[in-house]
C-alpha angles and dihedrals in degrees: 000000000000092000111071120236106255094188097083106120122226124239106195140061119271094242096043106079101154118135139036128301114266116235115252117247121225126221114254094247092049101048109135121233096234143359094264093055089046093053091052094049102040125042089200098055116124094249091055097037124086094235102148103055115153094214116070088211091068092049089058098051091069091051123083109154117187125205089257139354113318118256096227112204113201124199112249093015095137136133114226097222094173089067095217097156103143099203118107096006123130119241110267128210092276090056098055116137108259118255113268093026132095133227105223098181113134112254096233097063117166100239111191118217119259110270135165113268127227106278108256130209109247107193098179138042121244105289126230121241091262090050091050091052090049091049091050092051091049089050090051091049092053093043091052087063093055103031122115130189130209139167115281093245090057090046092053093045098044111016108030119092089264135337106250115236119240089248093057092045092050092049094052092045092052090049092050092050090056095046115103091200091056092049091054090058096068089201092151133013112275093240091055091054094044089058091060141135095058114198110273094256114153091207088068093052096065113133115260132199115256110269131172114260112269096202096056129340112250116241115245110267131193123239090250090056093049090049091051091049090051089051092054094041095053095041091051090047094051091049091063111118105244129173093188098060138359120223111253099182141044133205117248120195098221094187095220091298119158117259126240113234140171088232112077120238098039108160103164117133110187121193092225142357140196111234133185116246092242095054122130123263093259120065104244127176098243090060096055115105099179135012123221125200120184134193120178093212131037126232137135095263094041092047091048091050089055095046094048090053092049092050094044095049092046091048091052090049093051092048095043104045124062089193092063121102096166138337141212138224138188124203123195110200106181105289091347126085132189132190121217134199125187126190142148091262100052143322123243138180131189121244110258117273129192104251092184092060095035110042093160093064092051093046091049090052092049093049089054090055099040097046097039120116119242091259093047092053092050112273116130113241091203094058122059132178113234118182095324096319132090128239116207121200115207124184113190140164120262124216091263092055097253122123127245131188121212128180124216127194120207117246099177140338115255101181139005124149114198110227130214094219134038107233115085146067096297095197122204124185124196138180102230141182129215111249137183130204106246117179091337096311129097112244121196121227097206092246112125126193139157122262121197123189128188138163103246130206120230115272099035113128123238112263098222091048088053093050092047090051090050093049091049090053091048091051089059096050114115130195093261089062091067100032089123093061113113123257091259096043097043097071090047090054092046092052092047091053093047091055105039092155085070096045112140091247113106110254113236122212097194146316134223140186125231131191126330124227120238120262121260109268116255109254097025109145125221119196134150121266100019081151102054117244114259116256087225093051091112090070091057098080139123138203112273122188114215111200122212129191113255120236092228123063089209097049115121094201133048131204110266131187112207103195138158109252128178111244111237130160120235116259109221133177105240138142121270106209127185107262126213130212115254125187128186129184118213122208101229135048115224140134129264117256088245090069099047110106098185110090092206092059091047095057095038086056093047089054090055091045089055088054089052087056089055091050090051088051091054089050092048095242134120123210099211095189111060109154140148090267101056097049102094119202127203120188132189120169109305094349129095125189124183126195128193111223139174100069096167094107095042116120138184109258092237089060100048113112130209114292090231093066101025117089111255106263125195143035109315094223092057100031117124112256094232092053090049092049095041091225137075124261085230091065112133120245110279093016138072127215111209112242123229122200111260139176091261087061088062088051089050090055089055087053091052090052090052091048093046091054091046097048105025108028104036110096104238131157096218119087107251103212092169091058091049091053096043093049105040106184091222089065094239117148102235130199087253092064093049093047090051092058091046088055101242102192097217091050094048089049090052090046092057092045094054100052128090110292093236089058093060116099121027093012097050089043090055090050092052091047090053090049093050090051090054094044091051090049091052089053094044100039103053109147103331124088099223109174092203091056091050090051088052089054096047092045092051098041101044097069090054091049089052091047091055090056093049091048092052089058089062099049104034093105092058100035121071129182132222118240112245094207113032119207121260096258094052112104113217112227116233114262116248124235112293116248121225107238138163116260125216122252 
């Protein structure tokens, strides 16, 4: 099996790690046919395990025996005891259709049976109303930095689900003219409708400012009346007989009712939604294809309220639904209307057009939404929801060049971080099982792996191709290539190279591409504050510490200004390229280092990660994105294996450009300081030497992970102001971080003073030794790629990394770690009032 058996008991004391690792026994019915098959299915098999190391020290680093079987906490392993799965439930009293509206669902709905859903990661507790308002304002602020605007004719032609043909438009207009229900609406004067269809001339579709009707002033209508008119209009339009396309969606007047969502805390109440015909009886977020917001009168505050609701609901849908590639919205602001499209590449809205004066444009837009296919309106054809779980279809190339399709069913969600905006990678990570369709039902094959999906920008290399290239380079390494390795490090490197199947680089089964987004329309305009800033924005602020450099090198406190500052993202000119779905399947199922709560396991894994950095050095590659999330840990009994994953940003050293012109790659909290600054710390006064990513920078990222665990994850009663300054949640590289790398004595003293008392002594000394090795490497390795200097760094740093692991064995009973991602049932305690305190410099 690809997932190791975690039930193997341990037989020795935690602090007694003498002796070799014992080979893992297979069950009779799982015995592999040969060593190659065994090494691919079990990370602890002899052929993939470093079992013949000449140095006893290296034997021990794989060992980590607990006093009893590990209690393995898995992210997302939660039981939804409130039973709020919405599928297959009848509408209760609170879900009754509002008075004056109609439920146009077909009577013969396919209502799936109630089934447990794939456990989801819930990072945050249910927010209060104030927190929801704050989150929406934050979302609007972020979206304002990535939002474009274009004329409505360009939107329909380039960004709508599909541009309706003139024949389809004519057919729908003729049907509406004959409809008695449509005539009763009196949405537009009869003479205006009789003049339609207008020739499909884009010049006549230009947006116009809202103006009162000249023919006859429209009577004032309520929002409920407009919503009901939209209901009749769209239902009459979709009932039009049409050989070209069949309507896939219908408009539901949701009457400002709250939505059901798999993410707790959903408070959105759209005025109307588009739903597929086969949706479940209850209105749930994952079924909604398009959101509608309606205001009877226009006005800056009313318009903004509509737009904020559209953006917030769409953001929730994109975060909530793995089947969603992009989504749409329509806002009716008095006599004006705007269309919206949100995707992982960019967000765009049409400029307002007067739908009272231009009925054909509104009808054309609605036709595009009603008659779109599921894929055209944003649902991924390669991901389907099946009884609360998701089936992913991956088609990939085999070694012989032929194509193969494999289906994976989600078991539980390992990682998903809700985003405030839309544009970005939007990673999701699942534990999955291989399934086959047998007699119309998906049958699992008891082979579990990990599937990661992201939205990738153009120009990023394939992760499997990168790993294959690295392994090919490592296969060609000879002993003279590491003759400068120290006497303790050389046998470890030799054993690693002799057992490349067990290399600490996560094995990849295959990778596949999904759908691509559409290119940004030519002429789309991007400018800040397309959505006006809220008049009450000044109340949406947070405490922000601004750190200043102390005048005295020996001062233990710096001057700090605690002030209320309005949170606002930075608006930057940058390209918005069409992203493409990318999915990769990893061989083994583990847990990220951020979710490991045993300090012994953490530092055993970091030691193996540092060895992975040495392997990348021998292959001539740098990782460039080492973080606490992409170090994967697998435990079985007294054995610990760590794998470095996420190679998509890895590059050959010869192809790495200067940091000053290369986009910042990596997780901000663990990014090397020189790369963040774009210059070396050895730059002379008055000048700046451009930094280039080197192998010692990957080592520095390992150090930042160790410091993050020490200062931010260790449960400790004392306020750790050094940790707060080193790991600023905004991701900004502060003076504190730079001074730490430079080795400011007063800062290092405060860092040691703020950690857990049991970590002072051998552990803190090892941390300082690791830091000194990195600092010396930054001074020695400036712009050249001298292999001898790199070996000096590895030889000096490795003993301190090993010392950290040994020290963790002595303190693990007294040092506990916070979980980075609490399970869904865990209730977060409210934070107490923040204390004003001085921050280090």
